[in-house]
C-alpha positions as semicolon CSV with decimal commas, in nm:
position;residue;x (nm);y (nm);z (nm)
1;M;-1,133;-0,544;0,035
2;I;-1,123;-0,432;-0,329
3;Y;-0,789;-0,468;-0,512
4;T;-0,803;-0,104;-0,639
5;A;-0,851;0,028;-0,285
6;V;-0,537;-0,157;-0,172
7;E;-0,352;-0,031;-0,479
8;Q;-0,455;0,325;-0,399
9;F;-0,355;0,285;-0,030
10;L;-0,010;0,168;-0,132
11;Q;0,034;0,451;-0,383
12;Q;-0,056;0,701;-0,110
13;I;0,178;0,534;0,141
14;K;0,470;0,534;-0,104
15;A;0,417;0,900;-0,212
16;K;0,388;1,013;0,152
17;A;0,694;0,812;0,253
18;D;0,893;0,977;-0,028
19;K;0,785;1,320;0,095
20;H;0,770;1,282;0,476
21;G;0,956;0,959;0,550
22;L;0,861;0,642;0,729
23;A;0,840;0,604;1,109
24;F;0,895;0,261;1,258
25;L;0,712;0,221;1,585
26;E;0,926;-0,050;1,742
27;K;0,784;-0,177;2,067
28;P;1,022;-0,272;2,348
29;T;0,894;-0,633;2,357
30;N;0,996;-0,914;2,129
31;N;0,960;-0,690;1,821
32;L;1,306;-0,543;1,878
33;D;1,455;-0,889;1,925
34;Q;1,293;-0,999;1,598
35;L;1,433;-0,693;1,418
36;L;1,778;-0,781;1,535
37;E;1,727;-1,143;1,421
38;M;1,615;-1,022;1,077
39;N;1,935;-0,820;1,050
40;L;1,765;-0,553;0,836
41;T;1,859;-0,188;0,839
42;V;1,597;0,085;0,838
43;A;1,686;0,146;0,471
44;Q;1,622;-0,225;0,392
45;R;1,292;-0,227;0,575
46;T;1,196;0,096;0,393
47;S;1,282;-0,066;0,060
48;I;1,070;-0,372;0,143
49;I;0,773;-0,150;0,227
50;K;0,815;0,059;-0,087
51;G;0,823;-0,264;-0,283
52;L;0,488;-0,392;-0,154
53;S;0,214;-0,463;-0,405
54;P;-0,155;-0,536;-0,366
55;E;-0,066;-0,910;-0,388
56;D;0,114;-0,865;-0,051
57;Y;-0,207;-0,739;0,115
58;S;-0,352;-0,956;0,388
59;T;-0,622;-0,772;0,588
60;G;-0,766;-0,433;0,669
61;P;-0,842;-0,160;0,686
62;Y;-0,907;-0,165;1,058
63;L;-0,892;0,092;1,337
64;C;-0,616;0,111;1,594
65;N;-0,671;0,223;1,952
66;L;-0,371;0,457;1,933
67;H;-0,496;0,655;1,625
68;P;-0,847;0,535;1,541
69;Q;-0,887;0,810;1,274
70;Y;-0,603;0,654;1,068
71;P;-0,685;0,298;0,957
72;S;-0,411;0,037;0,917
73;M;-0,367;-0,238;0,663
74;I;-0,168;-0,558;0,707
75;F;0,078;-0,681;0,446
76;G;0,319;-0,973;0,440
77;R;0,645;-1,068;0,279
78;T;0,851;-1,380;0,291
79;L;1,212;-1,319;0,388
80;Q;1,505;-1,551;0,454
81;K;1,369;-1,715;0,767
82;G;0,997;-1,677;0,727
83;E;0,695;-1,459;0,679
84;V;0,701;-1,095;0,796
85;F;0,389;-0,916;0,929
86;I;0,388;-0,549;0,822
87;E;0,125;-0,310;0,957
88;L;0,102;0,033;0,785
89;S;-0,097;0,345;0,840
90;K;-0,097;0,675;0,652
91;G;-0,102;0,853;0,987
92;V;-0,121;1,224;1,043
93;D;-0,104;1,472;0,753
94;K;0,243;1,616;0,684
95;A;0,405;1,352;0,904
96;P;0,581;1,022;0,828
97;V;0,394;0,710;0,732
98;M;0,354;0,486;1,040
99;C;0,487;0,134;1,028
100;R;0,319;-0,003;1,341
101;A;0,468;-0,345;1,307
102;F;0,748;-0,514;1,113
103;R;0,796;-0,854;1,276
104;W;0,780;-1,226;1,215
105;A;0,421;-1,331;1,156
106;S;0,283;-1,525;1,455
107;K;0,056;-1,721;1,221
108;K;0,023;-1,779;0,847
109;L;-0,114;-1,472;0,672
110;I;-0,384;-1,496;0,410
111;Y;-0,334;-1,307;0,081
112;P;-0,669;-1,262;-0,098
113;F;-0,510;-1,123;-0,413
114;K;-0,217;-1,356;-0,456
115;N;-0,235;-1,604;-0,743
116;K;-0,580;-1,475;-0,848
117;I;-0,680;-1,360;-1,192
118;L;-0,838;-1,020;-1,151
119;V;-1,073;-0,877;-1,417
């Protein structure tokens, strides 16, 4: 993935979230338990997402079975107890940005743009 493409994706996500909001698609499995453990409000999660930079990018874009026409990208952030896996998609026009996952990472994420000198 090219740094500028990730940068553009984040700019679009942030602009769309400002205009249409951010929808968290919490699944009824361990994701909800993890959110409770993180003790983060929706506003705090939104702030974390709006604070993402290309250096937080891990993988993507890739297609999701639910909405294959709207690719997702994976980002990560380190919080108090560990690394958080964040999956974002621009989603449908004139609708909120979709946060498909905001949970503890099940394995170490790789950040291709972190600690690299880009020319």
